[in-house]
Steps between C-alpha positions, in 0.01 A plus 500: 500500500680185398860445398557459124783340308653678202490187282193380314334418169154562360318450171166627376337455162173579329336599173268754345351341195785385274750706699686293765764614747729361771680680783804344666655656810825392667652669803833449676697680770597863451604801704214709359194453279623451144236419237608385155232456231499313174211581268417406141525793260201732541436436869757733653222732619435249782836578666383786722200299625716196575747699709228684692301184571814314604606768747162467673563131573876435502748710697835340421659252260596461133183430300498376140167553320435330166190539283424258216204550265330276246269686267365252247303772320796739478789294373535735206606423143822553309508780244767597254624856508516532120662842507790373713526182289518697174773723642706192593446347153612824336818502707566135400445584133731801521791331674448140392737526207769690689553262791618144462255316722228237487160644413279551809239237581137589547491382863801724571331801346176441692699469825634853467361740755196690378408270212249288694263654752245347737166671459295480820126553494376812672326460839236756592531698821224313680667161435842638599356635828336167573831319449690744716246464782528119479879515506502730803253282681708194421816664628318583823418131542864409431653752742250397773593137439869586524437687824317204649781262405757735655295503824484119509874484456535777759312287756755222452786748534341648816501153660868451410596844627313437825693174549832678437410773752418230755842340442675838536312561825595156630868564422486838672360340814770234485765769467357697793512194728843376384789527745694716252234773524485522882679807642634309806635222279663752269663681793629176654648392166676836457640485854630149438672614179662789686628262765657274237658789312648661813634174642848568637467876462408766750124467552267785417319671778150378572352828383695497173416133442130564563507802272661312210280198549187716501605678181571174313182341635302797374642460149402133501145565628248412224183582688440821299528308172257235625255772612510662158457164327192437716361840402562428130313170531200680648515766225513234227198320648310829517571565133387149405179549694441837337546354150500690173814608316744459791782327312734801505458552876560132568810511283633793705431306821706211363795733465461599862471131603829436324674795660411387853590134429840605364570712805398216729741262329785755509450560873473134592798343673309181577483200267139424590383857445694524170331181381160649577601821319592307186169312507327836551667645189396194295135539617506870413629423151218250448255766613650754258465259206127465560448871560651576157180354351259716703328791324 
């Protein structure tokens, strides 16, 4: 399975006789699958189908679905609700002499709710079923097109994520070989600091000095953090190779990457190792930004 992005756009249109339609789909990042539909009046019955069909193809992201229709044979015609109009005229006649106001204009009366109606021609069941089938088939084309676009974008993201993982691995190797990460170098540095601090004072015994130096050297040892970072890199590459909806798992791994990098920087007492740690954190942040787009 391939990696898919959560961003994409698709459009599908078609016609059945004089009845034309257009689907537009736009998707962006989201924690879960959130589908929002906009239908013309009378097409709300498509909602359940849209959600079911979408869930088969898209696993995560905010998806906006818009349907536009153009029915040249069913534009309808305006009709006057004469009962409602007469009631309004009766009210005007009754209160017209009691209220000091300008007489109402015809366009104002016709604009009142319920006076003008749009009469739509009736569509038989066979024609309605034919239109519904065409709309569903068109939506299938649109959602498949959206899925394909998300996969194309996912391929680009996969290349970027792979490059970021390579950079993180390179920095981990640099940290492992730096002088600040070598146990002997750490121990020698600690012993030197002890010697400077105790200058002029009664020296510590060799055993006590070795014990304190070993304890401080252990606290400054970053090999465990580097081992865990290496394991996280391997896990991220396995997820990328597996494909599918792995965005959440990759996001969790990024949190673990950050935790180990922060610990490495806090332990470091060496300028060179600290510099590598800062670069490592920057590379992890770049990785996280790309992973936020993965389904």
